[in-house]
KOLNUKE-826955 format. One record per atom (N, C-alpha, C): residue in one letter; x, y, z. Coordinates in Angstrom, 2 decimals. Each point is the difference from the previous one (the first is absolute). Layout:
<atoms>
+----+---------+---------+---------+
! aa !      c1 !      c2 !      c3 !
+----+---------+---------+---------+
!  A !       X !       Y !       Z !
...
+----+---------+---------+---------+
</atoms>
This chain:
<atoms>
+----+---------+---------+---------+
! aa !      c1 !      c2 !      c3 !
+----+---------+---------+---------+
!  M ! -268.86 !  131.51 ! -133.64 !
!  M !    1.16 !   -0.20 !    0.83 !
!  M !    0.67 !    1.33 !    0.30 !
!  T !    0.58 !    0.07 !    1.17 !
!  T !    0.70 !    1.21 !    0.37 !
!  T !    1.44 !   -0.08 !   -0.43 !
!  E !    0.67 !    1.13 !    0.05 !
!  E !    1.41 !    0.04 !   -0.40 !
!  E !    0.87 !   -0.78 !    0.97 !
!  D !   -0.32 !    0.01 !    1.29 !
!  D !    0.79 !   -0.70 !    0.99 !
!  D !    0.01 !   -1.50 !   -0.25 !
!  S !   -1.16 !   -0.55 !   -0.34 !
!  S !   -0.04 !   -1.44 !   -0.22 !
!  S !    0.75 !   -0.39 !   -1.27 !
!  S !   -0.03 !    0.83 !   -1.02 !
!  S !    0.74 !   -0.31 !   -1.23 !
!  S !    1.51 !    0.09 !    0.24 !
!  E !    0.43 !    0.96 !    0.85 !
!  E !    1.43 !    0.11 !    0.34 !
!  E !    0.47 !   -1.23 !    0.78 !
!  K !   -0.84 !   -0.47 !    0.91 !
!  K !    0.35 !   -1.19 !    0.79 !
!  K !    0.15 !   -1.21 !   -0.90 !
!  K !   -0.92 !   -0.14 !   -0.96 !
!  K !    0.09 !   -1.14 !   -0.93 !
!  K !    1.27 !    0.09 !   -0.83 !
!  T !    0.36 !    1.19 !   -0.44 !
!  T !    1.21 !    0.19 !   -0.80 !
!  T !    1.23 !   -0.34 !    0.81 !
!  K !    0.07 !    0.47 !    1.25 !
!  K !    1.14 !   -0.29 !    0.86 !
!  K !    0.10 !   -1.49 !    0.28 !
!  K !   -1.16 !   -0.61 !    0.22 !
!  K !   -0.01 !   -1.44 !    0.27 !
!  K !    0.48 !   -0.77 !   -1.23 !
!  A !   -0.41 !    0.40 !   -1.18 !
!  A !    0.45 !   -0.66 !   -1.23 !
!  A !    1.48 !    0.20 !   -0.20 !
!  D !    0.53 !    1.19 !    0.34 !
!  D !    1.44 !    0.26 !   -0.13 !
!  D !    0.80 !   -0.90 !    0.93 !
!  K !   -0.47 !   -0.16 !    1.23 !
!  K !    0.70 !   -0.87 !    0.97 !
!  K !    0.00 !   -1.44 !   -0.47 !
!  T !   -1.16 !   -0.45 !   -0.51 !
!  T !   -0.09 !   -1.37 !   -0.49 !
!  T !    0.95 !   -0.20 !   -1.17 !
!  E !    0.03 !    0.97 !   -0.92 !
!  E !    0.90 !   -0.09 !   -1.15 !
!  E !    1.45 !    0.00 !    0.45 !
!  Y !    0.35 !    0.82 !    0.99 !
!  Y !    1.37 !    0.06 !    0.51 !
!  Y !    0.40 !   -1.35 !    0.60 !
!  R !   -0.91 !   -0.59 !    0.75 !
!  R !    0.31 !   -1.28 !    0.63 !
!  R !    0.22 !   -1.07 !   -1.06 !
!  R !   -0.80 !    0.06 !   -1.06 !
!  R !    0.12 !   -1.02 !   -1.03 !
!  R !    1.28 !    0.19 !   -0.81 !
!  V !    0.30 !    1.22 !   -0.38 !
!  V !    1.14 !    0.26 !   -0.87 !
!  V !    1.27 !    0.26 !    0.80 !
!  G !   -0.09 !    0.72 !    1.09 !
!  G !    1.19 !    0.42 !    0.74 !
!  G !    0.46 !   -0.98 !    1.04 !
!  G !    0.02 !   -1.28 !   -0.31 !
!  G !    0.46 !   -1.00 !    0.97 !
!  G !    1.48 !    0.19 !    0.32 !
!  R !    0.38 !   -0.40 !    1.18 !
!  R !    1.40 !    0.13 !    0.41 !
!  R !    0.57 !   -1.38 !    0.24 !
!  M !    1.30 !   -0.08 !   -0.18 !
!  M !    0.67 !   -1.27 !    0.23 !
!  M !    0.09 !   -0.24 !    1.50 !
!  I !   -0.03 !   -1.27 !    0.39 !
!  I !    0.02 !   -0.34 !    1.42 !
!  I !    1.32 !    0.41 !    0.65 !
!  G !    1.07 !    0.02 !   -0.77 !
!  G !    1.30 !    0.42 !    0.54 !
!  G !   -0.02 !    1.44 !    0.48 !
!  A !   -0.87 !    0.82 !   -0.57 !
!  A !   -0.09 !    1.39 !    0.44 !
!  A !   -0.73 !    0.12 !    1.33 !
!  L !   -0.84 !   -0.98 !    0.32 !
!  L !   -0.75 !    0.03 !    1.25 !
!  L !    0.75 !   -0.60 !    1.18 !
!  L !    0.91 !   -0.93 !   -0.27 !
!  L !    0.68 !   -0.73 !    1.08 !
!  L !    0.80 !    0.88 !    0.96 !
!  P !    0.78 !    0.97 !   -0.47 !
!  P !    0.76 !    0.80 !    0.98 !
!  P !   -0.88 !    0.69 !    1.02 !
!  R !   -1.16 !    0.49 !   -0.43 !
!  R !   -0.89 !    0.67 !    0.94 !
!  R !   -0.56 !   -0.98 !    1.02 !
!  L !   -0.21 !   -1.25 !   -0.40 !
!  L !   -0.53 !   -1.00 !    0.92 !
!  L !    1.07 !   -0.55 !    0.94 !
!  T !    1.20 !   -0.21 !   -0.50 !
!  T !    1.04 !   -0.64 !    0.81 !
!  T !    0.84 !    0.98 !    0.82 !
!  Q !   -0.03 !    1.26 !   -0.32 !
!  Q !    0.83 !    0.97 !    0.71 !
!  Q !   -0.26 !    0.03 !    1.50 !
!  P !   -1.26 !    0.00 !    0.47 !
!  P !   -0.20 !   -0.01 !    1.46 !
!  P !    0.54 !   -1.24 !    0.68 !
!  I !   -0.06 !   -1.12 !   -0.68 !
!  I !    0.51 !   -1.25 !    0.58 !
!  I !    1.52 !    0.04 !    0.08 !
!  F !    0.64 !    0.40 !   -1.10 !
!  F !    1.46 !    0.01 !   -0.03 !
!  F !    0.59 !    1.12 !    0.83 !
!  R !   -0.80 !    1.00 !    0.36 !
!  R !    0.48 !    1.05 !    0.88 !
!  R !    0.26 !   -0.58 !    1.38 !
!  K !   -0.80 !   -0.98 !    0.40 !
!  K !    0.17 !   -0.62 !    1.31 !
!  K !    1.10 !   -1.04 !   -0.01 !
!  K !    0.02 !   -0.87 !   -1.00 !
!  K !    1.00 !   -1.06 !   -0.09 !
!  K !    0.52 !   -0.05 !   -1.43 !
!  S !    1.29 !   -0.04 !   -0.16 !
!  S !    0.55 !   -0.06 !   -1.36 !
!  S !   -0.20 !   -1.40 !   -0.58 !
!  P !   -0.07 !   -0.12 !   -1.31 !
!  P !   -0.16 !   -1.32 !   -0.62 !
!  P !    1.15 !   -0.94 !    0.34 !
!  L !    1.20 !    0.54 !    0.13 !
!  L !    1.15 !   -0.83 !    0.36 !
!  L !   -0.15 !   -0.57 !    1.41 !
!  Y !   -0.48 !    0.81 !    0.93 !
!  Y !   -0.19 !   -0.48 !    1.38 !
!  Y !   -1.07 !   -1.09 !    0.05 !
!  V !   -1.08 !    0.19 !   -0.74 !
!  V !   -1.07 !   -1.01 !   -0.04 !
!  V !    0.55 !   -1.29 !   -0.60 !
!  R !    0.82 !    0.11 !   -1.03 !
!  R !    0.59 !   -1.20 !   -0.60 !
!  R !    0.93 !   -0.70 !    0.99 !
!  L !    0.77 !    0.77 !    0.75 !
!  L !    0.87 !   -0.61 !    1.01 !
!  L !   -0.81 !   -0.76 !    1.05 !
!  L !   -1.11 !    0.58 !    0.43 !
!  L !   -0.84 !   -0.68 !    0.98 !
!  L !   -0.55 !   -1.30 !   -0.55 !
!  M !   -0.43 !    0.03 !   -1.25 !
!  M !   -0.62 !   -1.18 !   -0.59 !
!  M !    1.01 !   -1.11 !   -0.30 !
!  E !    1.21 !    0.36 !   -0.40 !
!  E !    0.99 !   -1.00 !   -0.41 !
!  E !    1.13 !   -0.17 !    1.01 !
!  W !   -0.22 !    0.42 !    1.22 !
!  W !    1.06 !    0.00 !    1.00 !
!  W !    0.60 !   -1.39 !    0.21 !
!  E !   -0.83 !   -1.01 !    0.06 !
!  E !    0.50 !   -1.35 !    0.25 !
!  E !    0.90 !   -0.49 !   -1.12 !
!  T !   -0.33 !    0.31 !   -1.24 !
!  T !    0.85 !   -0.45 !   -1.11 !
!  T !    1.28 !    0.82 !   -0.09 !
!  L !   -0.02 !    1.23 !    0.46 !
!  L !    1.18 !    0.86 !   -0.09 !
!  L !    1.05 !   -0.32 !    1.07 !
!  V !   -0.44 !   -0.32 !    1.21 !
!  V !    0.95 !   -0.22 !    1.09 !
!  V !    0.11 !   -1.46 !    0.43 !
!  G !   -0.93 !   -0.83 !   -0.41 !
!  G !   -0.01 !   -1.40 !    0.42 !
!  G !   -1.01 !   -0.21 !    1.12 !
!  T !   -0.46 !   -1.22 !    0.13 !
!  T !   -1.07 !   -0.28 !    0.97 !
!  T !    0.45 !    0.19 !    1.44 !
!  A !    1.24 !   -0.39 !    0.30 !
!  A !    0.47 !    0.09 !    1.39 !
!  A !    0.05 !    1.46 !    0.47 !
!  L !    0.54 !    0.89 !   -0.83 !
!  L !    0.09 !    1.40 !    0.39 !
!  L !   -1.35 !    0.71 !   -0.11 !
!  A !   -0.85 !   -0.44 !   -0.92 !
!  A !   -1.31 !    0.63 !   -0.15 !
!  A !   -0.87 !   -0.20 !    1.22 !
!  E !    0.20 !   -1.11 !    0.72 !
!  E !   -0.80 !   -0.26 !    1.19 !
!  E !    0.34 !    0.93 !    1.15 !
!  V !    1.21 !    0.54 !    0.02 !
!  V !    0.43 !    0.83 !    1.13 !
!  V !    0.25 !    1.45 !   -0.40 !
!  S !   -0.36 !    0.39 !   -1.23 !
!  S !    0.25 !    1.37 !   -0.43 !
!  S !   -1.08 !    0.45 !   -0.97 !
!  E !   -0.08 !    1.33 !   -0.17 !
!  E !   -0.91 !    0.58 !   -0.98 !
!  E !    0.48 !    1.41 !   -0.34 !
!  P !   -0.22 !    0.43 !   -1.25 !
!  P !    0.38 !    1.38 !   -0.34 !
!  P !   -0.97 !    0.96 !    0.67 !
!  C !    0.53 !    1.09 !    0.54 !
!  C !   -0.90 !    0.94 !    0.68 !
!  C !    0.07 !    1.41 !   -0.57 !
!  R !    1.07 !    0.36 !   -0.71 !
!  R !    0.11 !    1.34 !   -0.56 !
!  R !    0.90 !   -0.04 !   -1.22 !
!  L !   -0.36 !    0.79 !   -0.99 !
!  L !    0.80 !    0.07 !   -1.22 !
!  L !    0.24 !    1.46 !   -0.33 !
!  R !    1.26 !    0.36 !   -0.04 !
!  R !    0.39 !    1.35 !   -0.38 !
!  R !    0.99 !   -0.13 !   -1.16 !
!  P !    0.29 !    1.07 !   -0.72 !
!  P !    0.91 !   -0.11 !   -1.15 !
!  P !    1.34 !   -0.61 !    0.40 !
!  G !    0.27 !   -1.17 !   -0.53 !
!  G !    1.27 !   -0.68 !    0.24 !
!  G !    0.08 !   -0.76 !    1.31 !
!  V !   -0.99 !    0.12 !    0.88 !
!  V !    0.08 !   -0.63 !    1.33 !
!  V !   -1.29 !   -0.78 !    0.28 !
!  L !    0.17 !   -1.24 !    0.41 !
!  L !   -1.12 !   -0.84 !    0.41 !
!  L !    0.16 !   -0.28 !    1.49 !
!  T !   -1.02 !    0.31 !    0.78 !
!  T !    0.02 !   -0.29 !    1.43 !
!  T !   -0.78 !   -1.28 !    0.23 !
!  I !    0.63 !   -0.92 !    0.72 !
!  I !   -0.60 !   -1.31 !    0.25 !
!  I !   -0.20 !   -0.17 !    1.49 !
!  R !   -1.19 !   -0.41 !    0.39 !
!  R !   -0.31 !   -0.29 !    1.40 !
!  R !    0.27 !   -1.48 !    0.23 !
!  C !    0.75 !   -0.29 !    1.05 !
!  C !    0.27 !   -1.41 !    0.32 !
!  C !    0.21 !   -0.12 !    1.51 !
!  C !   -0.10 !   -1.22 !    0.49 !
!  C !    0.24 !   -0.23 !    1.42 !
!  C !    1.51 !   -0.05 !    0.24 !
!  G !    0.41 !    0.15 !    1.24 !
!  G !    1.41 !    0.13 !    0.36 !
!  G !    0.96 !   -1.01 !   -0.60 !
!  P !   -0.18 !   -1.30 !    0.24 !
!  P !    0.96 !   -0.97 !   -0.51 !
!  P !    0.06 !   -0.06 !   -1.52 !
!  A !   -1.09 !    0.33 !   -0.65 !
!  A !   -0.02 !   -0.06 !   -1.46 !
!  A !    0.75 !    1.16 !   -0.63 !
!  A !    0.25 !    1.06 !    0.78 !
!  A !    0.69 !    1.16 !   -0.54 !
!  A !    1.42 !   -0.35 !   -0.45 !
!  V !    0.66 !   -0.88 !    0.72 !
!  V !    1.35 !   -0.40 !   -0.38 !
!  V !   -0.03 !   -0.73 !   -1.33 !
!  E !   -0.96 !   -0.92 !   -0.15 !
!  E !   -0.13 !   -0.72 !   -1.27 !
!  E !   -0.32 !    0.95 !   -1.14 !
!  M !   -0.89 !    0.96 !    0.26 !
!  M !   -0.38 !    0.97 !   -1.02 !
!  M !    1.20 !    0.86 !   -0.41 !
!  Q !    0.85 !    0.32 !    0.97 !
!  Q !    1.16 !    0.83 !   -0.29 !
!  Q !    0.96 !   -0.74 !   -0.93 !
!  Y !    0.20 !   -1.28 !    0.24 !
!  Y !    0.88 !   -0.78 !   -0.87 !
!  Y !   -0.63 !   -0.25 !   -1.37 !
!  A !   -1.31 !   -0.08 !   -0.04 !
!  A !   -0.69 !   -0.28 !   -1.26 !
!  A !   -0.34 !    1.28 !   -0.78 !
!  A !    0.33 !    1.16 !    0.54 !
!  A !   -0.39 !    1.27 !   -0.63 !
!  A !    0.47 !    0.14 !   -1.45 !
!  P !    1.26 !   -0.31 !   -0.34 !
!  P !    0.40 !    0.14 !   -1.41 !
!  P !   -0.82 !   -0.91 !   -0.93 !
!  R !   -0.27 !   -1.21 !    0.44 !
!  R !   -0.79 !   -0.92 !   -0.82 !
!  R !   -1.44 !    0.50 !   -0.14 !
!  I !   -0.57 !    0.50 !    1.08 !
!  I !   -1.37 !    0.51 !   -0.04 !
!  I !   -0.10 !    1.21 !   -0.92 !
!  L !    0.96 !    0.92 !    0.10 !
!  L !    0.00 !    1.17 !   -0.88 !
!  L !    0.11 !   -0.42 !   -1.46 !
!  A !    0.88 !   -0.96 !   -0.29 !
!  A !    0.15 !   -0.47 !   -1.37 !
!  A !   -1.29 !   -0.64 !   -0.50 !
!  N !   -0.64 !   -0.81 !    0.84 !
!  N !   -1.26 !   -0.64 !   -0.39 !
!  N !   -1.09 !    1.03 !   -0.29 !
!  I !   -0.13 !    0.98 !    0.87 !
!  I !   -1.04 !    1.02 !   -0.17 !
!  I !    0.26 !    0.82 !   -1.25 !
!  N !    1.23 !    0.47 !   -0.18 !
!  N !    0.32 !    0.82 !   -1.16 !
!  N !   -0.20 !   -0.76 !   -1.30 !
!  T !    0.36 !   -1.28 !    0.00 !
!  T !   -0.18 !   -0.81 !   -1.21 !
!  T !   -1.47 !   -0.29 !   -0.26 !
!  A !   -0.73 !   -0.42 !    1.02 !
!  A !   -1.41 !   -0.37 !   -0.17 !
!  A !   -0.87 !    1.20 !   -0.38 !
!  C !    0.32 !    1.16 !    0.53 !
!  C !   -0.82 !    1.19 !   -0.25 !
!  C !    0.54 !    0.86 !   -1.14 !
!  G !    1.11 !   -0.40 !   -0.59 !
!  G !    0.56 !    0.73 !   -1.13 !
!  G !    0.56 !    1.36 !    0.38 !
!  L !    0.56 !    0.10 !    1.18 !
!  L !    0.56 !    1.27 !    0.46 !
!  L !    1.47 !    0.09 !   -0.37 !
!  S !    0.41 !    1.15 !   -0.51 !
!  S !    1.41 !    0.19 !   -0.32 !
!  S !    0.32 !    1.49 !    0.08 !
!  G !    1.27 !    0.31 !    0.08 !
!  G !    0.44 !    1.39 !    0.05 !
!  G !   -0.47 !    0.71 !    1.25 !
!  A !   -0.57 !    1.19 !   -0.20 !
!  A !   -0.44 !    0.82 !    1.13 !
!  A !   -1.24 !   -0.60 !    0.68 !
!  D !   -0.76 !   -0.82 !   -0.70 !
!  D !   -1.21 !   -0.59 !    0.58 !
!  D !    0.29 !   -1.21 !    0.87 !
!  A !    1.18 !   -0.58 !   -0.12 !
!  A !    0.32 !   -1.25 !    0.70 !
!  A !    0.09 !    0.21 !    1.50 !
!  L !   -0.35 !   -1.04 !    0.73 !
!  L !    0.18 !    0.02 !    1.45 !
!  L !    1.47 !   -0.27 !    0.31 !
!  T !    0.57 !    0.81 !    0.87 !
!  T !    1.42 !   -0.13 !    0.31 !
!  T !    0.27 !   -0.33 !    1.46 !
!  Q !   -1.01 !    0.15 !    0.84 !
!  Q !    0.22 !   -0.17 !    1.43 !
!  Q !   -1.22 !   -0.62 !    0.66 !
!  I !    0.27 !   -0.83 !    1.00 !
!  I !   -1.07 !   -0.57 !    0.82 !
!  I !    0.21 !    0.46 !    1.43 !
!  K !   -1.05 !    0.55 !    0.58 !
!  K !    0.04 !    0.35 !    1.42 !
!  K !   -0.84 !   -1.02 !    0.74 !
!  L !    0.50 !   -0.47 !    1.11 !
!  L !   -0.71 !   -1.00 !    0.79 !
!  L !   -0.61 !    0.66 !    1.23 !
!  L !   -1.25 !   -0.28 !    0.22 !
!  L !   -0.71 !    0.51 !    1.15 !
!  L !   -0.37 !   -1.19 !    0.87 !
!  Q !    0.68 !   -0.10 !    1.15 !
!  Q !   -0.30 !   -1.11 !    0.91 !
!  Q !   -1.24 !    0.37 !    0.79 !
!  D !   -1.05 !   -0.69 !   -0.31 !
!  D !   -1.31 !    0.29 !    0.58 !
!  D !   -0.55 !   -1.27 !    0.60 !
!  R !   -1.20 !    0.08 !    0.48 !
!  R !   -0.65 !   -1.20 !    0.52 !
!  R !   -0.02 !   -1.07 !   -1.08 !
!  P !   -0.20 !   -1.23 !    0.38 !
!  P !   -0.04 !   -1.06 !   -1.01 !
!  P !   -1.08 !    0.26 !   -1.05 !
!  V !    0.33 !   -0.34 !   -1.21 !
!  V !   -0.91 !    0.20 !   -1.12 !
!  V !   -1.22 !   -0.89 !    0.19 !
!  Q !   -1.17 !    0.53 !   -0.32 !
!  Q !   -1.23 !   -0.78 !    0.13 !
!  Q !    0.07 !   -1.19 !   -0.94 !
!  P !   -0.24 !   -1.20 !    0.50 !
!  P !    0.03 !   -1.16 !   -0.89 !
!  P !   -1.14 !    0.08 !   -1.01 !
!  K !    0.28 !   -0.49 !   -1.19 !
!  K !   -1.01 !   -0.01 !   -1.04 !
!  K !   -1.08 !   -1.00 !    0.36 !
!  R !   -1.24 !    0.33 !   -0.33 !
!  R !   -1.11 !   -0.90 !    0.30 !
!  R !    0.13 !   -1.25 !   -0.86 !
!  K !   -0.13 !   -1.11 !    0.64 !
!  K !    0.05 !   -1.26 !   -0.71 !
!  K !   -1.42 !   -0.42 !   -0.32 !
!  S !   -0.14 !   -0.76 !   -1.06 !
!  S !   -1.33 !   -0.47 !   -0.38 !
!  S !   -0.49 !   -1.01 !    1.03 !
!  S !   -1.29 !   -0.24 !   -0.03 !
!  S !   -0.58 !   -0.92 !    0.97 !
!  S !    0.62 !   -1.38 !   -0.15 !
!  P !    0.10 !   -0.73 !    1.09 !
!  P !    0.63 !   -1.32 !   -0.09 !
!  P !   -0.78 !   -0.91 !   -0.93 !
!  R !    0.74 !   -0.76 !   -0.77 !
!  R !   -0.63 !   -0.91 !   -0.95 !
!  R !   -0.45 !   -1.26 !    0.72 !
!  P !   -1.09 !   -0.59 !   -0.49 !
!  P !   -0.44 !   -1.26 !    0.60 !
!  P !    1.04 !   -1.09 !   -0.23 !
!  K !    0.02 !   -0.98 !    0.90 !
!  K !    0.98 !   -1.08 !   -0.14 !
!  K !   -0.26 !   -0.78 !   -1.27 !
!  Q !    1.10 !   -0.44 !   -0.60 !
!  Q !   -0.13 !   -0.82 !   -1.19 !
!  Q !    0.08 !   -1.46 !    0.39 !
!  C !   -0.80 !   -0.81 !   -0.65 !
!  C !    0.07 !   -1.41 !    0.29 !
!  C !   -0.19 !   -0.79 !   -1.28 !
!  N !    0.50 !   -1.15 !   -0.01 !
!  N !   -0.16 !   -0.91 !   -1.12 !
!  N !   -0.80 !   -1.21 !    0.46 !
!  G !   -1.16 !    0.26 !    0.58 !
!  G !   -0.82 !   -1.06 !    0.58 !
!  G !   -0.47 !   -1.00 !   -1.04 !
!  A !   -0.77 !   -0.96 !    0.47 !
!  A !   -0.48 !   -1.07 !   -0.86 !
!  A !   -0.92 !    0.56 !   -1.07 !
!  S !    0.07 !   -0.57 !   -1.18 !
!  S !   -0.84 !    0.45 !   -1.09 !
!  S !   -1.38 !   -0.64 !    0.10 !
!  V !   -0.95 !    0.59 !   -0.69 !
!  V !   -1.37 !   -0.49 !   -0.01 !
!  V !   -0.08 !   -1.14 !   -1.01 !
!  A !   -0.66 !   -1.07 !    0.37 !
!  A !   -0.11 !   -1.17 !   -0.89 !
!  A !   -1.04 !    0.26 !   -1.08 !
!  V !    0.38 !   -0.27 !   -1.25 !
!  V !   -0.89 !    0.15 !   -1.14 !
!  V !   -0.14 !   -1.38 !   -0.64 !
!  E !   -1.23 !   -0.46 !   -0.14 !
!  E !   -0.23 !   -1.33 !   -0.57 !
!  E !   -0.82 !    0.10 !   -1.28 !
!  G !    0.15 !   -1.00 !   -0.84 !
!  G !   -0.80 !   -0.08 !   -1.23 !
!  G !    0.62 !    0.72 !   -1.18 !
!  I !    1.26 !    0.43 !    0.10 !
!  I !    0.66 !    0.67 !   -1.12 !
!  I !    1.17 !   -0.87 !   -0.44 !
!  D !    0.02 !   -0.31 !   -1.30 !
!  D !    1.04 !   -0.90 !   -0.53 !
!  D !    1.29 !    0.73 !   -0.34 !
!  D !   -0.09 !    1.24 !   -0.44 !
!  D !    1.19 !    0.76 !   -0.40 !
!  D !    0.79 !    0.40 !    1.25 !
!  E !    1.23 !   -0.50 !    0.10 !
!  E !    0.82 !    0.23 !    1.21 !
!  E !    0.38 !    1.46 !    0.19 !
!  S !    0.35 !    0.69 !   -1.07 !
!  S !    0.40 !    1.41 !    0.15 !
!  S !   -1.18 !    0.85 !    0.44 !
!  L !   -1.19 !   -0.25 !   -0.57 !
!  L !   -1.19 !    0.73 !    0.42 !
!  L !   -0.36 !   -0.31 !    1.44 !
!  K !    0.14 !   -1.26 !    0.39 !
!  K !   -0.29 !   -0.42 !    1.36 !
!  K !    0.93 !    0.71 !    0.99 !
!  E !    1.29 !    0.11 !   -0.34 !
!  E !    0.98 !    0.66 !    0.87 !
!  E !   -0.33 !    1.49 !    0.17 !
!  V !   -0.37 !    0.65 !   -1.11 !
!  V !   -0.33 !    1.42 !    0.06 !
!  V !   -1.24 !    0.23 !    0.84 !
!  L !   -1.01 !   -0.83 !   -0.16 !
!  L !   -1.23 !    0.14 !    0.79 !
!  L !    0.25 !   -0.26 !    1.49 !
!  E !    0.89 !   -0.93 !    0.32 !
!  E !    0.35 !   -0.26 !    1.41 !
!  E !    0.67 !    1.22 !    0.61 !
!  R !    0.92 !    0.60 !   -0.74 !
!  R !    0.68 !    1.20 !    0.51 !
!  R !   -0.97 !    1.15 !    0.18 !
!  L !   -0.92 !    0.17 !   -0.98 !
!  L !   -1.00 !    1.05 !    0.11 !
!  L !   -0.88 !   -0.21 !    1.23 !
!  G !   -0.44 !   -1.23 !    0.20 !
!  G !   -0.83 !   -0.30 !    1.16 !
!  G !    0.73 !    0.24 !    1.31 !
!  S !    1.29 !   -0.33 !    0.05 !
!  S !    0.75 !    0.23 !    1.24 !
!  S !    0.20 !    1.49 !    0.24 !
!  H !    0.16 !    0.80 !   -1.06 !
!  H !    0.12 !    1.45 !    0.16 !
!  H !   -1.30 !    0.59 !    0.54 !
!  V !   -1.12 !   -0.46 !   -0.54 !
!  V !   -1.30 !    0.50 !    0.47 !
!  V !   -0.21 !   -0.38 !    1.46 !
!  L !    0.34 !   -1.23 !    0.35 !
!  L !   -0.14 !   -0.46 !    1.38 !
!  L !    0.91 !    0.80 !    0.94 !
!  A !    1.22 !    0.24 !   -0.43 !
!  A !    0.94 !    0.78 !    0.82 !
!  A !   -0.48 !    1.43 !    0.18 !
!  K !   -0.60 !    0.57 !   -1.03 !
!  K !   -0.49 !    1.37 !    0.10 !
!  K !   -1.15 !    0.08 !    1.01 !
!  K !   -0.86 !   -1.00 !    0.00 !
!  K !   -1.10 !   -0.04 !    0.97 !
!  K !    0.54 !   -0.11 !    1.41 !
!  Q !    1.12 !   -0.69 !    0.18 !
!  Q !    0.59 !   -0.19 !    1.33 !
!  Q !    0.90 !    1.16 !    0.38 !
!  G !    0.26 !    0.94 !   -0.92 !
!  G !    0.83 !    1.16 !    0.29 !
!  G !    1.48 !   -0.29 !   -0.08 !
!  V !    0.41 !   -1.01 !   -0.72 !
!  V !    1.41 !   -0.35 !   -0.16 !
!  V !    0.37 !    0.22 !   -1.45 !
!  K !    1.11 !    0.68 !   -0.23 !
!  K !    0.43 !    0.27 !   -1.36 !
!  K !    0.84 !   -1.16 !   -0.50 !
!  R !   -0.35 !   -0.50 !   -1.16 !
!  R !    0.73 !   -1.13 !   -0.58 !
!  R !    1.05 !    0.52 !   -0.94 !
!  E !    1.06 !   -0.75 !   -0.14 !
!  E !    1.07 !    0.35 !   -0.92 !
!  E !   -0.46 !   -0.33 !   -1.42 !
!  R !    0.22 !    0.93 !   -0.92 !
!  R !   -0.42 !   -0.21 !   -1.38 !
!  R !    1.11 !   -0.63 !   -0.80 !
!  R !   -0.39 !   -0.88 !   -0.87 !
!  R !    0.95 !   -0.60 !   -0.96 !
!  R !   -0.55 !    0.27 !   -1.39 !
!  F !    0.82 !    0.57 !   -0.85 !
!  F !   -0.44 !    0.29 !   -1.36 !
!  F !    0.65 !   -0.91 !   -0.98 !
+----+---------+---------+---------+
</atoms>
């Protein structure tokens, strides 16, 4: 063997030993992984986007959305008529956000700026559900136990409804 090949084997063994013994905690790796993401959007802004409906209520969430977050100031995009409602609800919204996100002191949001913009894009709704029906049950004969007979009739009617593309109401 040459000296070069023995050096390579030694270096390879050292790296393997380092990997086995010199493990690092996952918490040390997370900042390097999450820093590029959080540089674009702060965790607080992402949380506001995700929980917007619970923070402001369903009626206001349909016509508004947070668009910018700066220290102490939240900018909200909303359509014209909703701006008046948002202005009156601003103290309540600020209190809800600060409480839900645990903000206090210098970190707390103190002001809301309203940006009257085009109407907010409506959220995508799920596909329409099939109609529910409580149609006639399937007849089951030759079973003496009434409770078993009832359950089998309901099961048969559900199977029949599924074949017909109609969703049946479930009873538990």
